[in-house]
Kinemage of the C-alpha trace (Angstrom):
@kinemage 1
@onewidth
@group {chain A} dominant
@subgroup {mainchain}
@vectorlist {calphas} color= white
{ca met a 1} P -8.848 7.038 -2.396
{ca thr a 2} L -5.166 6.358 -1.615
{ca leu a 3} L -3.484 4.823 1.330
{ca leu a 4} L -2.833 8.344 2.501
{ca glu a 5} L -6.587 8.947 3.225
{ca ala a 6} L -7.422 5.369 4.398
{ca glu a 7} L -8.729 4.896 7.824
{ca ile a 8} L -6.252 3.207 10.244
{ca gly a 9} L -7.423 -0.417 10.999
{ca thr a 10} L -9.714 -0.761 8.126
{ca glu a 11} L -9.334 -3.287 5.538
{ca tyr a 12} L -9.524 -2.314 1.936
{ca ile a 13} L -9.003 -3.971 -1.345
{ca ile a 14} L -6.312 -2.414 -3.758
{ca glu a 15} L -7.684 -1.210 -6.954
{ca asp a 16} L -4.785 0.113 -8.705
{ca ile a 17} L -1.077 1.068 -8.243
{ca val a 18} L 0.057 4.005 -10.389
{ca thr a 19} L 3.899 4.053 -10.847
{ca asn a 20} L 6.103 4.636 -13.698
{ca asp a 21} L 8.809 2.338 -12.276
{ca asp a 22} L 8.828 -1.255 -13.499
{ca glu a 23} L 11.133 -2.605 -10.969
{ca leu a 24} L 8.880 -0.994 -8.173
{ca asp a 25} L 5.926 -2.669 -9.613
{ca ser a 26} L 7.722 -6.054 -9.671
{ca phe a 27} L 8.954 -5.448 -5.997
{ca leu a 28} L 5.243 -4.702 -4.900
{ca phe a 29} L 3.934 -7.681 -6.594
{ca thr a 30} L 6.488 -10.024 -4.758
{ca leu a 31} L 5.210 -8.595 -1.496
{ca gly a 32} L 1.458 -9.383 -2.602
{ca cys a 33} L 0.705 -5.895 -3.197
{ca tyr a 34} L -1.417 -5.766 -6.500
{ca ser a 35} L -4.887 -5.109 -7.666
{ca gly a 36} L -7.669 -7.336 -5.852
{ca glu a 37} L -5.604 -8.002 -2.772
{ca pro a 38} L -6.608 -6.738 0.641
{ca ile a 39} L -4.524 -4.229 2.591
{ca thr a 40} L -4.831 -2.496 5.952
{ca val a 41} L -2.960 0.707 7.214
{ca ile a 42} L -1.732 -0.173 10.689
{ca ser a 43} L -0.266 3.243 11.326
{ca arg a 44} L 1.123 6.402 10.080
{ca lys a 45} L 4.266 8.171 10.838
{ca arg a 46} L 5.532 11.602 9.362
{ca asn a 47} L 6.782 10.401 6.117
{ca ser a 48} L 5.727 6.724 5.930
{ca cys a 49} L 2.900 4.210 6.424
{ca val a 50} L 3.039 0.796 7.982
{ca val a 51} L 0.672 -1.561 6.108
{ca ser a 52} L -0.292 -5.266 6.351
{ca ile a 53} L -0.374 -7.254 3.132
{ca lys a 54} L -1.218 -10.922 3.475
{ca asp a 55} L 0.683 -12.116 6.609
{ca gly a 56} L 3.432 -9.466 6.542
{ca arg a 57} L 3.745 -5.777 7.597
{ca tyr a 58} L 5.746 -3.199 5.669
{ca asn a 59} L 6.769 0.429 6.100
{ca ile a 60} L 6.307 2.224 2.619
{ca asp a 61} L 6.959 5.952 2.187
{ca lys a 62} L 4.160 8.420 1.535
{ca his a 63} L 4.890 8.889 -2.055
{ca leu a 64} L 4.346 5.105 -2.644
{ca ala a 65} L 1.216 5.196 -0.160
{ca gly a 66} L -0.252 7.875 -2.605
{ca ala a 67} L 0.375 5.670 -5.590
{ca ile a 68} L -1.786 2.912 -4.180
{ca thr a 69} L -5.387 3.418 -4.806
{ca val a 70} L -8.031 1.551 -2.667
């Protein structure tokens, strides 16, 4: 399932990130968003999700949230 389908407040392990953009992959890696890392959806808004990765909270758009498989 993707982050768009994940339950709010439940911790998941990132299985895969499917993008065609190397710069985006590199950026996500610097945030700690890569396979094997835990991630939690904190809240959802109309066009975005707030997620917790390691000790940080980030707002990601729905297209990116749909690319992250947990």
